[in-house]
C-alpha positions, -999 to 999 in steps of 0.1 A, spaced: -54 -43 -707 -38 -46 -672 -71 -56 -657 -74 -84 -683 -39 -96 -675 -47 -95 -638 -78 -116 -643 -59 -141 -664 -32 -144 -638 -59 -148 -611 -76 -176 -631 -42 -193 -635 -36 -191 -598 -70 -206 -590 -64 -234 -615 -30 -242 -600 -46 -242 -565 -73 -266 -576 -48 -289 -593 -26 -288 -562 -56 -297 -540 -65 -325 -564 -32 -344 -560 -47 -369 -536 -73 -394 -549 -100 -382 -524 -95 -345 -533 -96 -353 -570 -128 -373 -566 -144 -345 -546 -135 -318 -571 -146 -340 -600 -180 -346 -585 -184 -310 -576 -176 -300 -612 -199 -326 -628 -228 -329 -603 -253 -313 -628 -244 -339 -655 -246 -367 -630 -280 -356 -617 -293 -353 -653 -279 -388 -660 -298 -402 -630 -331 -384 -634 -332 -381 -672 -317 -414 -683 -315 -440 -656 -349 -435 -640 -369 -434 -672 -351 -465 -685 -357 -483 -652 -394 -475 -654 -394 -487 -690 -377 -520 -680 -403 -526 -652 -432 -520 -677 -415 -543 -703 -409 -572 -679 -445 -571 -665 -461 -569 -699 -438 -597 -712 -452 -619 -684 -488 -607 -688 -500 -593 -721 -531 -580 -704 -510 -554 -687 -515 -537 -653 -547 -536 -632 -550 -499 -639 -548 -501 -677 -584 -510 -684 -601 -487 -658 -582 -457 -671 -592 -465 -707 -628 -469 -697 -628 -437 -677 -615 -418 -707 -640 -435 -730 -669 -425 -707 -663 -388 -719 -669 -397 -756 -690 -373 -777 -690 -363 -814 -669 -331 -808 -642 -350 -789 -642 -377 -816 -632 -351 -842 -606 -336 -820 -591 -370 -812 -588 -380 -848 -572 -346 -857 -547 -350 -829 -539 -385 -839 -531 -373 -874 -509 -344 -861 -491 -369 -838 -482 -393 -866 -444 -401 -869 -446 -390 -906 -458 -355 -895 -429 -352 -871 -405 -363 -898 -417 -335 -920 -411 -310 -892 -377 -324 -883 -368 -325 -920 -375 -287 -922 -355 -281 -891 -326 -302 -904 -326 -281 -937 -323 -250 -916 -295 -264 -896 -277 -273 -928 -280 -238 -942 -268 -224 -909 -239 -250 -908 -249 -261 -873 -234 -296 -876 -235 -305 -839 -272 -297 -837 -279 -316 -869 -260 -346 -856 -282 -346 -825 -314 -342 -845 -306 -371 -868 -293 -394 -841 -321 -388 -817 -349 -391 -842 -335 -421 -861 -328 -439 -829 -363 -433 -816 -378 -449 -847 -355 -479 -845 -362 -484 -808 -399 -482 -813 -401 -506 -842 -377 -531 -825 -397 -531 -792 -430 -535 -810 -417 -566 -829 -402 -581 -797 -432 -575 -774 -460 -583 -799 -486 -567 -776 -520 -565 -792 -541 -533 -791 -569 -529 -766 -603 -543 -776 -626 -528 -750 -647 -511 -777 -648 -505 -814 -624 -476 -821 -633 -449 -846 -597 -449 -858 -585 -485 -854 -548 -496 -857 -534 -529 -869 -498 -528 -857 -486 -538 -823 -492 -515 -793 -461 -515 -771 -446 -489 -768 -467 -462 -783 -452 -447 -814 -472 -415 -810 -460 -411 -774 -424 -417 -784 -426 -393 -814 -441 -365 -793 -415 -367 -766 -387 -370 -791 -399 -340 -811 -403 -318 -781 -369 -329 -766 -351 -322 -798 -366 -287 -801 -359 -281 -764 -322 -290 -767 -317 -270 -799 -331 -239 -783 -316 -245 -748 -294 -214 -750 -323 -191 -759 -355 -178 -743 -375 -200 -767 -369 -230 -744 -396 -219 -720 -422 -215 -747 -413 -249 -761 -413 -265 -726 -448 -252 -719 -465 -259 -752 -445 -290 -758 -457 -305 -725 -493 -297 -735 -487 -313 -769 -473 -345 -754 -503 -348 -730 -528 -341 -758 -513 -368 -780 -514 -393 -752 -550 -384 -744 -561 -389 -781 -545 -424 -781 -564 -434 -750 -596 -418 -761 -595 -437 -794 -589 -469 -775 -558 -479 -795 -533 -479 -766 -532 -490 -730 -519 -463 -706 -488 -485 -700 -480 -482 -738 -481 -445 -734 -459 -444 -703 -434 -468 -718 -431 -446 -749 -426 -415 -728 -399 -431 -707 -378 -447 -734 -379 -416 -756 -370 -394 -727 -340 -416 -717 -328 -419 -753 -330 -382 -762 -314 -370 -730 -287 -397 -732 -278 -387 -767 -277 -351 -757 -251 -359 -730 -229 -374 -757 -233 -350 -786 -239 -319 -765 -261 -299 -789 -266 -272 -763 -229 -262 -763 -235 -230 -784 -223 -202 -761 -189 -196 -777 -191 -175 -809 -166 -175 -837 -148 -142 -845 -161 -137 -880 -195 -152 -878 -226 -154 -856 -225 -191 -859 -215 -209 -826 -180 -222 -828 -188 -254 -811 -212 -262 -839 -185 -264 -865 -155 -278 -845 -149 -309 -825 -144 -306 -788 -109 -314 -774 -121 -347 -759 -137 -357 -792 -104 -349 -811 -85 -369 -785 -108 -399 -789 -104 -399 -827 -66 -397 -824 -66 -427 -801 -85 -448 -826 
């Protein structure tokens, strides 16, 4: 008991010392940046850079529907490996990577989250997945980029190409699973197999000749920026604190102090 009180007093003294050091603007900024550097780095690498790449791709394709000089050579190189066995594999992967397939998986996960009363994780899943669909359909209609026509595809598509819905769906699905399991050892398994899944889906779209490489890259970037950006706001990985009478994370069923403060202001 005495040791606990001693630790509490020590923490209080440290907090007072930090607050005292933070009285000047420069000290406050320094301490704030030290405390938030991980979030700022994630914002830079996970949100800004992907969206910047997506913007560059979008602007160039808007000016030139034919795309980049490397689009056609990469497609032709992938197509040069065609054989009956890979044909079957590519069609199977294309079916697995359909947005409807991901919706079934995410629907099952959402049901599990509802039963476990994990509201924060559920909010992240719904926002990230719904937003990904809206972004993809909006971008396709705005860009109107036609599919590649370098050869007759065995699984042709009739919708617009940019950005790839399969690429966006694969990244969105893996990102959601990764953030929902971030506090567990499952994250490493999902990271490894999820990366292989994303690459396999991208390969099948190129192999089938229904997407340019720039369509795939754009889909990856915008989905990555969106899912990470939403995670920084909703914070689905805040599941460390446990409630006293339940195994359910407390942060899953209660609003954070800053969220309550924001609601009260409105």
